C-alpha positions as CSV (number, residue, x, y, z in Angstrom):
1,M,-2.7,-11.6,-0.1
2,T,-5.3,-14.0,-1.4
3,G,-8.2,-13.6,-3.8
4,S,-8.7,-11.4,-6.8
5,G,-10.0,-8.0,-7.4
6,Q,-9.4,-5.1,-5.0
7,G,-10.4,-6.4,-1.7
8,G,-12.9,-9.1,-2.1
9,D,-12.1,-11.9,0.2
10,R,-9.0,-10.4,1.8
11,D,-8.9,-10.2,5.6
12,P,-10.0,-6.7,6.6
13,Y,-7.2,-6.4,9.1
14,V,-4.6,-7.2,6.5
15,V,-6.2,-4.7,4.1
16,A,-6.2,-2.0,6.8
17,A,-2.5,-2.7,7.7
18,I,-1.5,-2.6,4.1
19,G,-3.4,0.7,3.7
20,E,-1.6,2.3,6.6
21,V,1.9,1.0,6.0
22,A,1.9,1.4,2.2
23,N,0.5,5.0,2.3
24,P,3.4,7.5,2.0
25,D,1.2,10.1,3.7
26,N,1.8,8.1,6.9
27,W,5.6,8.1,6.6
28,R,6.0,11.1,8.9
29,G,9.5,12.2,9.8
30,L,11.0,11.0,6.5
31,T,12.4,13.4,4.0
32,D,11.2,13.2,0.4
33,A,14.4,11.3,-0.6
34,Q,13.9,8.8,2.2
35,K,10.2,8.3,1.2
36,A,11.4,7.6,-2.4
37,D,14.0,5.1,-1.2
38,L,11.5,3.3,1.0
39,Q,9.0,3.2,-1.9
40,A,11.7,1.8,-4.2
41,E,12.5,-0.9,-1.6
42,I,8.9,-1.9,-1.2
43,D,8.3,-2.0,-5.0
44,A,11.5,-4.1,-5.5
45,G,9.9,-7.0,-3.6
46,L,6.5,-6.9,-5.3
47,T,5.1,-8.1,-8.6
48,P,3.4,-5.5,-10.8
49,A,0.0,-7.1,-9.9
50,Q,0.8,-6.7,-6.2
51,R,1.8,-3.1,-6.7
52,R,-1.5,-2.4,-8.4
53,T,-3.4,-4.1,-5.6
54,I,-1.6,-2.1,-2.9
55,A,-2.1,1.1,-4.9
56,A,-5.8,0.4,-5.1
57,I,-6.0,-0.3,-1.3
58,V,-4.1,3.0,-0.5
59,E,-6.3,5.0,-2.9
60,R,-9.5,3.6,-1.5
61,R,-8.4,4.4,2.1
62,R,-7.4,8.0,1.0
63,S,-10.8,8.5,-0.6
64,R,-12.6,7.5,2.6
65,G,-10.7,10.2,4.5
């Protein structure tokens, strides 16, 4: 992910993909425990700044419906 802020100059396709993949609401078929494990694996490979950026993307997509 490049750029700063919460979306600015990021490729809209990349932002859309992150929003879909990182959104636990889209993890159909997984138990709550499996969702927690998957989230932990994702978080383990990210910096705190990257986690905040992804959380902002997911929240923005949720608020759009």
